[in-house]
Structure formats: structure tokens, C-alpha cells
N, C-alpha and C positions, 0 to 999 in steps of 0.2 A: 682623261678628257675624252670624248664627248659624252659624259654623263650629264643629262639635263637636270640641273639641281632643283628647278622649280617648274611645276606645271600650272598653267593658267586655268585648267579645267575645274569648274565648279558645277555640279549637277543642280538642277532646280529641285525645290523641296519635295515635289511629288515623286521624284525618282530617288527614293530614300535608301536603297541598298543595291548591291550588285545584281541580284536576281531581277529586281524591278527595272534596273537600268539596262538589262539584257532583253527582257521580255517585251516591255512596252514598245520600244522602237521596232522590234521584229513583227509584232502583231498589229500595231495600230498606226504606224507611219505610212504616209502616202506621198509620193513625189510624182505628180501627174505631168508636170511641165518639162518633160524631156522627150525629144523626138529622136528615135533611132532609125537609121537606115541599115537594114540587114544585108550582109554579104556572106555567102557560103564559100568557104575556102576548102577546095578539094585537096586531099593530101596524097602523097606518093604511095602510102601504104593501102590506099583504097578507102580510107575513112574520110571524115569531113569535120570541120569546125565552123560554128556559126558565130560571126562577128557582128557586133552592133556598134555603128559609128554615130557619133553626135558631135555637131560642129559648133565652134565658138560663137557666142552671141555678143561679144564685145570687141570693138576695134576692127582692124583690117583682117583679111584671111590669115588664119593662124600659121605660123611657121613652126609651132611646137605641138607635140602630140603627147598625151598621157594614156598609157595602157592600164586598164583597171582589171584586176584579177579577183574574182569573187571567192566566197568561202565554200566549205564542204556542203554539197547538195544545194548550193545556191545557183544563181544565174544572173545575167545582166538585168533581169527584171526586178530583182530584189531592191527594196527601198534604200538600203545602205549604198548599193552600187549606183542607183539613179541619183541619189543625193550627192555623191561624189562627182558623178558626171556633170550634174548641173553646176556645181561649184567650179569645176575645172573650165567648163564652157564660159561661165561668167568672168573668169579670170583671163580669158583670151586664148585658151588652149582647146584644140580639138581633143576628143576623147574616144577611145576604142575599148568598149567593154566586151570582152570575149567570153564565150561559153565553153566550158570544158566538154570533152566528149561525153555525151549522154545528158548534158545539162541545158541544151538550147531548145528543148521542147520536142525533140525527136530522138529516139534511141540511135546511138551510133551503130555502125555496121559490123564492127569487129568484136571478138570476144573481149579484148581489153577495153577498158573504159578510161578513167582518169585516176591518178593517185597523187598524194601530196609531195612526192619527190620528182614528178615528171616535169622537168624544165625544158624538154625538147619542144613541146608544143608552144610554150611561151616564146621561145626563141624563134620558132616558125612565124608566129603571129607578129612579133616585133619586126622581123626582117621583111615580112610581107608588107607591113605598113610603111616602112622606110623605103622600100623599093618603089613606092609611088612617086618618089622624088619631091614630095610636098613639104617634108619636114627636115629642118636642120637641127632640131632639138627634140629629145624624147625623154619622158619621165615614166617611172613605174610606180604604181600604187597597188596595194592588195590588202585583203582582209582575211584574218584567220588562216585557213588553208592556203588561200591565195597569197597571203603574206609569207607563209613558209616557202612556197614555190618561188616567190620573188627573191627572197633572201638567198635561197640555195642557188638560184640562177646567177645572182651577182657574185657569189663567193666561190662556187665550185670550179669555175674556169674563167677567171677575170679577163683573160685575154680574148675570150670569145665575145664578150659584151660589146656591142657596137659603140663606136666612139660618140655617136649622137646621144647616148644615154647620159644625162646630166646628173640626175638625182633620183632618189626613191623615197617613198614614205609608206609604211605599212602599219597595220593596227591589229591588236589582239592576236598575236602570233604564237602558236604552240611550237616553239623552237626545239623542244624535246618531245617527240611524238609518243614514245613509249610511256613516259611519265604522264603526259597529258591524257593519253588514252585510259590510264588507270585512274587519273584524277576525276575525269568526267563520269567514270563508272560508279562513283560514290552514290549512296542512296539519296543524298540531297540534290543530286543532278538527274534524277530519274526522268523528270519531265523533258529534259533536253535529249536524253538518250533515246527515249521512246520516239520522239519526233524524228530524229535522224534515222533510226532503224526502220521506221515506217516507209520512208522514201527509198532507202537503200534496198529493203526487201522488194518493194514494188519494181525497182529497176532490175533486180536479179530475175524476177518473174518475167519481165519483158524480154530480158536477154535470153532466158530459157525458151521463150516462144519463138524468138528469132533464130536461135542456135540450139535446138533441143538435144543434139548429140554431144554438145560440149558443156552444158550447164546442168548440174545435178541439184535439184531443190530439196533433197533429203536433209531434214534438220534445220531448214532455213528459219522456221518460226520459233525455234528453241534458242536462237542466238540472242544474247541479252546485252552485249556490250561490244565496243570496238575491237578489243583483242580477239574475241571469239569470231566476229564477222571478218576481220582482216585475215585471221588464220584460215578460215573456211573459204573465203572468196577473193579478197583483194590481193593477197600474196600470190596464190597460184595463178590467178588470171593475169598477173603482170610479171611473172617470172621470178618471184621470190620464194625461197625455200620455206619461209615461215613469216608470221607477223613480226617477230622480233628482227628478222633479217630486213624486212621492209622498213621498220622503224629506224633501224641503224643506218640504212642507206638514205632515207628520205629526210631525216631531221636536219633542219637548217642550222642549228646551233654550232655544229662542227665546222661550218663554212664561214661564219661571221668574221673571223679574224682576217680572212683573205679578201674581203670586200674592198674595192678601190673606188667606189662611187659614193659621195655623201648620201647617207641613208638614215632615215629616222625610223625608229621602232617605238611605238607607243603601246605599252601593255599596262592595263589598269591593275592596281594591286588587289582589287576586289573582284577580279574576273573569275567566275566560277569554273572556267575551263582550264585555268593555267596554274600549275604547281610552281614552287619556288625555282625549279631549274629552268623555267621559261622566262626568267628575268636575268639576262646575261650581263650583269653589272661589271664583272671583271673584264670581260672581252671589250665592252664599250669603253671602260676606263683606259684600256691599253691601245685602243684603235684611234686612228686619225680620221676615220670615215663613218663609223657606226655611232649614231646618236641615240641613246636610250632614254626615253621619258616614261616615268612610272607614276602617273597620277594616282592618288588614293582611291578615286572613284572612276566609274566609266562602264563597269560590267564587261560583257563580251560583245564586241561590235555594237557598242551602245554609244556613249558620249553625247547623249541628247542635251540640248540647251533650249530652254523656253518651251514653246509649243511642240508637240510631237512631229508636226509636219514642217517645222522650220529648218533652218540651217543647223548643222551639228558641229561640235568641236572638232571631230575628226576631219571634216571637210575644210573647215577654216584653218586648221593646223597644217593639213597637207599642202594647201595653196601657199601658206606662209613659208613653209620649209622649201617647197619645190621652186618657188619663184623669188623669194626674198633673200636677204643676207643670212648666211649661216650663223647659228648661235655662237656667241663668243665663248 
């Protein structure tokens, strides 16, 4: 128990497979009706995080806040984040969409950037928001990389999680990073790999311009997949001995059994990024808190319903789980 035995998600006919369900929302969705107020959070290590706030549009001033964590090389401006923020606002929650280091539109100051196991920044953002005194309830949502960070945060040190955190809902989560990094490197996923590497290479070049004595660009353009990029840059820039050491530390799957907050994980069975090990059915079946939903369709950070610009299943499902009764 809590394996969710039935998913209500049904893609529209024009989203006919996992690749289309992934690509169409990413390229053609627009969510213009979200207004952000940006706050720069200065950090003790000399770096900064850019936080984008959006306030409830329904009912009295919100006493609840949802923190939204974006995916790899994403930002608060991505349509899937804005769509979730809009849905949360309409449900009466304030939303805080935070940008990881280097993702808010300006390169961060330090050699380090962000990685998929870095829960310290999420904890900082959450505690900063709660310190305003405005919120008695908090919720966490995340997509892909942000879902991995969220799950790891909830499970690695459950006693650290603030008591205000009521529930969490995450989507398209690579809970096994090593297996997922190999899975996305398959030839049929070349279009995704090229897109990720394009922005990752650009950020390495920007980092080298900022810190020329600390970043070596040799061989950057020859890197063809995540294991190569993570071995060359992500691991050493964040204190890991190797890509495999990074994956072993950062993968959220090993922490799921210790989560003590009701948490929904929605991973589509046709997600082109996720291998079988990213569907933790045994853990969910044994957990009192982790609810695993595995719809047949949805793609990666997809879950479109109807028109590309309309509400998405992930948003509807998140609001339902965060604010409604728990599944029986």
C-alpha cells in the first residue's frame, strides 16, 4: 500500500506516444498568466539564489505555501513550472518557484553550481520562506531533477524536515541516476541529450570566463552523454571522486523508505528518460507514505490534456493530492 492501482491520466489523441508527449509541452506550451515577484537570496557561502514568488488568486491571503523545484537545466520560467504555479495559486496556495544556482538567468559566483543530490539549497529556500511567518502549511512539488532533490530531502534526514511540510507531489523522477543517465544516452534519445548538453556546455564556458584558473575547457565539445559530462565536470566541481560516486550519493531511490510525509510520485511508463529501476514499486508497496502512480502514458514532464496551453494532469493531480483526501 500505497501503490496507486489506477491512474486517471488519458492523453489526447494528438499526443500519441511518449516522445510526442514529452516534446510538444516542452516546445509549444505557453503559460503567460503567472506574475512573479523576484527575490535574490544571498547565501552564507557568498553565492545567491533567485526566488520567484507568485501569490494565491483565490480566497483570503494564503496560509499555505508550495515550493516548486524545476528540472535539469530548467528554471522558474519553464512552462511546466508556470503551469504548476498557476494551478497552485488558483487552489489558494502561494507558490515559490526557486531557481538553482546558475539557472535564474545569471551565472552564480562560485565554482560549484547545482547537482541532483543537493538538498541543502532546498532546505535553505524552504526555511527562508517559513521564516516570513506567513505560512502554517508547506508543500513540496518537483519535476524530474527537482523531484529527485525533493525525494532525497524528505528521506535522507526526516527529522530535519520542518513540521510545516504537510505533503509532496513529484513527477517524472529519475530515482536511480546511474541507470537513468545510461538510459537517456540511448540512440533514440539523441535529441534530448543534444539539447541538455548544449546548455550545459554553454554554462561551463560561462563559468570558465568567470573563473579561468579553475575551469578547463579541454575536451568539452567531445562529451556526448551525462556519464561523460558528469565525470569531467559535475563530479569534480562538487567534491565527488567520480560520476559513479556522484550518482550513488545523489539518487533518491535509496531514501524513499525513510520518507515520513505523504508523498506522491508519478512516473509514466512510457517516459523515455526512465529505466525500470526508476519505478520503485516494492518500496511504495511497503511504505505508509510513498504513493507511486505509474500511468501508461505521459512522457517525461508531459501529462498534457486537451490544448497545449491548458491545464495539465500533473497540475490537477498535484493539487488533488496536496489538498484533498489521501487515496484509500
